[in-house]
TORKOL-4160 file (C-alpha; in steps of 0.2 Angstrom, whole numbers, padded with zeros to 4 digits, m for minus):
227
<pt num="1" X="0001" Y="0000" Z="0000"/>
<pt num="2" X="0007" Y="0017" Z="m0004"/>
<pt num="3" X="0010" Y="0032" Z="0007"/>
<pt num="4" X="m0001" Y="0047" Z="0000"/>
<pt num="5" X="m0003" Y="0065" Z="0005"/>
<pt num="6" X="m0018" Y="0072" Z="0000"/>
<pt num="7" X="m0024" Y="0092" Z="0000"/>
<pt num="8" X="m0040" Y="0100" Z="m0004"/>
<pt num="9" X="m0044" Y="0119" Z="m0001"/>
<pt num="10" X="m0058" Y="0121" Z="m0013"/>
<pt num="11" X="m0070" Y="0126" Z="m0001"/>
<pt num="12" X="m0070" Y="0136" Z="0015"/>
<pt num="13" X="m0064" Y="0119" Z="0024"/>
<pt num="14" X="m0046" Y="0114" Z="0022"/>
<pt num="15" X="m0045" Y="0095" Z="0021"/>
<pt num="16" X="m0028" Y="0085" Z="0023"/>
<pt num="17" X="m0027" Y="0067" Z="0022"/>
<pt num="18" X="m0011" Y="0055" Z="0024"/>
<pt num="19" X="m0014" Y="0038" Z="0018"/>
<pt num="20" X="m0002" Y="0025" Z="0024"/>
<pt num="21" X="m0002" Y="0007" Z="0025"/>
<pt num="22" X="m0008" Y="0005" Z="0042"/>
<pt num="23" X="m0020" Y="0021" Z="0044"/>
<pt num="24" X="m0027" Y="0035" Z="0036"/>
<pt num="25" X="m0024" Y="0051" Z="0047"/>
<pt num="26" X="m0034" Y="0067" Z="0043"/>
<pt num="27" X="m0035" Y="0085" Z="0047"/>
<pt num="28" X="m0049" Y="0098" Z="0044"/>
<pt num="29" X="m0049" Y="0117" Z="0048"/>
<pt num="30" X="m0055" Y="0134" Z="0041"/>
<pt num="31" X="m0048" Y="0136" Z="0024"/>
<pt num="32" X="m0051" Y="0152" Z="0013"/>
<pt num="33" X="m0037" Y="0164" Z="0016"/>
<pt num="34" X="m0030" Y="0154" Z="0030"/>
<pt num="35" X="m0027" Y="0139" Z="0020"/>
<pt num="36" X="m0011" Y="0146" Z="0012"/>
<pt num="37" X="m0003" Y="0150" Z="0029"/>
<pt num="38" X="m0009" Y="0134" Z="0038"/>
<pt num="39" X="m0007" Y="0120" Z="0024"/>
<pt num="40" X="0012" Y="0116" Z="0025"/>
<pt num="41" X="0013" Y="0117" Z="0045"/>
<pt num="42" X="m0002" Y="0105" Z="0046"/>
<pt num="43" X="0006" Y="0093" Z="0033"/>
<pt num="44" X="0021" Y="0093" Z="0043"/>
<pt num="45" X="0012" Y="0088" Z="0059"/>
<pt num="46" X="0002" Y="0075" Z="0050"/>
<pt num="47" X="0019" Y="0067" Z="0044"/>
<pt num="48" X="0027" Y="0068" Z="0061"/>
<pt num="49" X="0012" Y="0061" Z="0069"/>
<pt num="50" X="0014" Y="0045" Z="0057"/>
<pt num="51" X="0033" Y="0046" Z="0059"/>
<pt num="52" X="0036" Y="0050" Z="0041"/>
<pt num="53" X="0046" Y="0062" Z="0031"/>
<pt num="54" X="0041" Y="0070" Z="0015"/>
<pt num="55" X="0054" Y="0059" Z="0006"/>
<pt num="56" X="0043" Y="0043" Z="0012"/>
<pt num="57" X="0028" Y="0048" Z="0001"/>
<pt num="58" X="0024" Y="0040" Z="m0015"/>
<pt num="59" X="0013" Y="0054" Z="m0022"/>
<pt num="60" X="0004" Y="0070" Z="m0018"/>
<pt num="61" X="m0015" Y="0071" Z="m0022"/>
<pt num="62" X="m0024" Y="0088" Z="m0024"/>
<pt num="63" X="m0042" Y="0093" Z="m0026"/>
<pt num="64" X="m0042" Y="0101" Z="m0044"/>
<pt num="65" X="m0059" Y="0108" Z="m0042"/>
<pt num="66" X="m0071" Y="0116" Z="m0046"/>
<pt num="67" X="m0072" Y="0128" Z="m0032"/>
<pt num="68" X="m0064" Y="0144" Z="m0024"/>
<pt num="69" X="m0051" Y="0151" Z="m0036"/>
<pt num="70" X="m0039" Y="0156" Z="m0022"/>
<pt num="71" X="m0041" Y="0139" Z="m0013"/>
<pt num="72" X="m0039" Y="0129" Z="m0030"/>
<pt num="73" X="m0023" Y="0138" Z="m0033"/>
<pt num="74" X="m0016" Y="0135" Z="m0015"/>
<pt num="75" X="m0019" Y="0116" Z="m0016"/>
<pt num="76" X="m0012" Y="0115" Z="m0033"/>
<pt num="77" X="0003" Y="0126" Z="m0030"/>
<pt num="78" X="0008" Y="0116" Z="m0013"/>
<pt num="79" X="0005" Y="0099" Z="m0021"/>
<pt num="80" X="0016" Y="0103" Z="m0037"/>
<pt num="81" X="0030" Y="0111" Z="m0027"/>
<pt num="82" X="0031" Y="0096" Z="m0016"/>
<pt num="83" X="0030" Y="0084" Z="m0029"/>
<pt num="84" X="0043" Y="0093" Z="m0040"/>
<pt num="85" X="0055" Y="0094" Z="m0025"/>
<pt num="86" X="0053" Y="0075" Z="m0021"/>
<pt num="87" X="0053" Y="0069" Z="m0039"/>
<pt num="88" X="0036" Y="0061" Z="m0036"/>
<pt num="89" X="0020" Y="0061" Z="m0046"/>
<pt num="90" X="0003" Y="0070" Z="m0042"/>
<pt num="91" X="m0015" Y="0063" Z="m0042"/>
<pt num="92" X="m0029" Y="0075" Z="m0047"/>
<pt num="93" X="m0045" Y="0073" Z="m0038"/>
<pt num="94" X="m0061" Y="0080" Z="m0043"/>
<pt num="95" X="m0066" Y="0091" Z="m0029"/>
<pt num="96" X="m0086" Y="0087" Z="m0032"/>
<pt num="97" X="m0083" Y="0069" Z="m0032"/>
<pt num="98" X="m0076" Y="0071" Z="m0015"/>
<pt num="99" X="m0093" Y="0077" Z="m0010"/>
<pt num="100" X="m0102" Y="0061" Z="m0017"/>
<pt num="101" X="m0089" Y="0050" Z="m0009"/>
<pt num="102" X="m0093" Y="0059" Z="0009"/>
<pt num="103" X="m0111" Y="0057" Z="0005"/>
<pt num="104" X="m0110" Y="0038" Z="0000"/>
<pt num="105" X="m0101" Y="0037" Z="0017"/>
<pt num="106" X="m0117" Y="0044" Z="0026"/>
<pt num="107" X="m0129" Y="0032" Z="0017"/>
<pt num="108" X="m0134" Y="0043" Z="0002"/>
<pt num="109" X="m0133" Y="0027" Z="m0011"/>
<pt num="110" X="m0124" Y="0025" Z="m0028"/>
<pt num="111" X="m0132" Y="0039" Z="m0037"/>
<pt num="112" X="m0129" Y="0056" Z="m0032"/>
<pt num="113" X="m0130" Y="0073" Z="m0038"/>
<pt num="114" X="m0118" Y="0086" Z="m0030"/>
<pt num="115" X="m0122" Y="0104" Z="m0029"/>
<pt num="116" X="m0109" Y="0116" Z="m0021"/>
<pt num="117" X="m0112" Y="0135" Z="m0018"/>
<pt num="118" X="m0102" Y="0144" Z="m0031"/>
<pt num="119" X="m0105" Y="0161" Z="m0025"/>
<pt num="120" X="m0113" Y="0175" Z="m0034"/>
<pt num="121" X="m0129" Y="0166" Z="m0036"/>
<pt num="122" X="m0122" Y="0151" Z="m0045"/>
<pt num="123" X="m0120" Y="0132" Z="m0041"/>
<pt num="124" X="m0107" Y="0120" Z="m0046"/>
<pt num="125" X="m0116" Y="0103" Z="m0050"/>
<pt num="126" X="m0111" Y="0086" Z="m0056"/>
<pt num="127" X="m0119" Y="0068" Z="m0055"/>
<pt num="128" X="m0110" Y="0053" Z="m0051"/>
<pt num="129" X="m0113" Y="0034" Z="m0049"/>
<pt num="130" X="m0105" Y="0021" Z="m0039"/>
<pt num="131" X="m0102" Y="0006" Z="m0050"/>
<pt num="132" X="m0091" Y="m0009" Z="m0048"/>
<pt num="133" X="m0083" Y="m0002" Z="m0033"/>
<pt num="134" X="m0079" Y="0015" Z="m0042"/>
<pt num="135" X="m0087" Y="0031" Z="m0046"/>
<pt num="136" X="m0091" Y="0035" Z="m0064"/>
<pt num="137" X="m0095" Y="0053" Z="m0070"/>
<pt num="138" X="m0114" Y="0054" Z="m0077"/>
<pt num="139" X="m0114" Y="0073" Z="m0079"/>
<pt num="140" X="m0098" Y="0081" Z="m0078"/>
<pt num="141" X="m0095" Y="0097" Z="m0066"/>
<pt num="142" X="m0103" Y="0113" Z="m0074"/>
<pt num="143" X="m0111" Y="0129" Z="m0068"/>
<pt num="144" X="m0129" Y="0131" Z="m0065"/>
<pt num="145" X="m0141" Y="0144" Z="m0059"/>
<pt num="146" X="m0151" Y="0137" Z="m0045"/>
<pt num="147" X="m0168" Y="0138" Z="m0056"/>
<pt num="148" X="m0159" Y="0130" Z="m0071"/>
<pt num="149" X="m0152" Y="0116" Z="m0060"/>
<pt num="150" X="m0169" Y="0112" Z="m0052"/>
<pt num="151" X="m0177" Y="0110" Z="m0070"/>
<pt num="152" X="m0161" Y="0100" Z="m0077"/>
<pt num="153" X="m0162" Y="0088" Z="m0062"/>
<pt num="154" X="m0180" Y="0085" Z="m0058"/>
<pt num="155" X="m0181" Y="0075" Z="m0042"/>
<pt num="156" X="m0163" Y="0068" Z="m0039"/>
<pt num="157" X="m0161" Y="0050" Z="m0032"/>
<pt num="158" X="m0150" Y="0058" Z="m0019"/>
<pt num="159" X="m0141" Y="0076" Z="m0018"/>
<pt num="160" X="m0126" Y="0082" Z="m0007"/>
<pt num="161" X="m0118" Y="0098" Z="m0005"/>
<pt num="162" X="m0118" Y="0116" Z="0002"/>
<pt num="163" X="m0129" Y="0123" Z="m0011"/>
<pt num="164" X="m0143" Y="0113" Z="m0004"/>
<pt num="165" X="m0145" Y="0123" Z="0011"/>
<pt num="166" X="m0140" Y="0140" Z="0002"/>
<pt num="167" X="m0153" Y="0139" Z="m0012"/>
<pt num="168" X="m0166" Y="0128" Z="m0003"/>
<pt num="169" X="m0180" Y="0137" Z="m0010"/>
<pt num="170" X="m0177" Y="0138" Z="m0029"/>
<pt num="171" X="m0170" Y="0120" Z="m0029"/>
<pt num="172" X="m0187" Y="0114" Z="m0022"/>
<pt num="173" X="m0190" Y="0099" Z="m0009"/>
<pt num="174" X="m0177" Y="0086" Z="m0010"/>
<pt num="175" X="m0182" Y="0069" Z="m0001"/>
<pt num="176" X="m0164" Y="0064" Z="0001"/>
<pt num="177" X="m0152" Y="0077" Z="0004"/>
<pt num="178" X="m0135" Y="0078" Z="0013"/>
<pt num="179" X="m0131" Y="0096" Z="0014"/>
<pt num="180" X="m0116" Y="0094" Z="0026"/>
<pt num="181" X="m0101" Y="0084" Z="0025"/>
<pt num="182" X="m0096" Y="0072" Z="0038"/>
<pt num="183" X="m0077" Y="0072" Z="0034"/>
<pt num="184" X="m0071" Y="0079" Z="0018"/>
<pt num="185" X="m0053" Y="0074" Z="0023"/>
<pt num="186" X="m0058" Y="0056" Z="0024"/>
<pt num="187" X="m0066" Y="0056" Z="0007"/>
<pt num="188" X="m0051" Y="0064" Z="0001"/>
<pt num="189" X="m0040" Y="0051" Z="0007"/>
<pt num="190" X="m0052" Y="0037" Z="0000"/>
<pt num="191" X="m0052" Y="0045" Z="m0018"/>
<pt num="192" X="m0032" Y="0048" Z="m0018"/>
<pt num="193" X="m0030" Y="0029" Z="m0014"/>
<pt num="194" X="m0042" Y="0024" Z="m0027"/>
<pt num="195" X="m0034" Y="0035" Z="m0040"/>
<pt num="196" X="m0017" Y="0028" Z="m0036"/>
<pt num="197" X="m0023" Y="0011" Z="m0038"/>
<pt num="198" X="m0031" Y="0015" Z="m0055"/>
<pt num="199" X="m0014" Y="0021" Z="m0060"/>
<pt num="200" X="m0019" Y="0039" Z="m0062"/>
<pt num="201" X="m0002" Y="0046" Z="m0055"/>
<pt num="202" X="0004" Y="0060" Z="m0067"/>
<pt num="203" X="0020" Y="0071" Z="m0068"/>
<pt num="204" X="0020" Y="0086" Z="m0056"/>
<pt num="205" X="0020" Y="0098" Z="m0071"/>
<pt num="206" X="0002" Y="0092" Z="m0075"/>
<pt num="207" X="m0005" Y="0098" Z="m0058"/>
<pt num="208" X="m0018" Y="0110" Z="m0065"/>
<pt num="209" X="m0034" Y="0116" Z="m0057"/>
<pt num="210" X="m0051" Y="0114" Z="m0065"/>
<pt num="211" X="m0061" Y="0131" Z="m0064"/>
<pt num="212" X="m0076" Y="0128" Z="m0074"/>
<pt num="213" X="m0079" Y="0147" Z="m0074"/>
<pt num="214" X="m0068" Y="0162" Z="m0076"/>
<pt num="215" X="m0078" Y="0175" Z="m0067"/>
<pt num="216" X="m0076" Y="0177" Z="m0049"/>
<pt num="217" X="m0086" Y="0193" Z="m0045"/>
<pt num="218" X="m0101" Y="0204" Z="m0049"/>
<pt num="219" X="m0098" Y="0221" Z="m0056"/>
<pt num="220" X="m0106" Y="0235" Z="m0046"/>
<pt num="221" X="m0119" Y="0236" Z="m0060"/>
<pt num="222" X="m0123" Y="0218" Z="m0059"/>
<pt num="223" X="m0125" Y="0218" Z="m0041"/>
<pt num="224" X="m0137" Y="0233" Z="m0042"/>
<pt num="225" X="m0148" Y="0224" Z="m0055"/>
<pt num="226" X="m0149" Y="0208" Z="m0043"/>
<pt num="227" X="m0156" Y="0220" Z="m0030"/>
């Protein structure tokens, strides 16, 4: 079994996981602007707790998005820097699939829509299905207005993610919903190990974020039109 370090700061929660042959150690804390300052010290603490050095790692995984622009760049840059320095590969993890994995651990089943708050009145959403002990992407990550997503997905078999609470009214009643994560870090570790076992390690130069959109804020005129 490999030793893998996994990093994700695509939301306002920073999640770290250290997967080793005997155990998966996890850490979660407030992310956002704090992630860039806290990530490396907490990585060192995780490794020290496991009695490992950076050189003992086989690969570094990172949440590639979609998600918060600054957070994606933080995880990507740290993963790439560590991997380059160690001469090790990286593993790119779909940050919305991470939410599906966490929901599955909570009993959400094997067909899950993920809907994450993308700010400025929009949602990152994707649909995943658990087949033969692995996730498949039914509908890839895309950006939706809440009303458009509600029309598109109808009544999903299961839904998870922060947008379910933020946009509860336009999304409508959802009989099976998991708006809160149990452990993003544990889900991240599980996906990193699965990616390694599928042979998805890649060169550190390929550690690139997936943004889905290139607009991060509304102009003053756009904000006024929404009032």
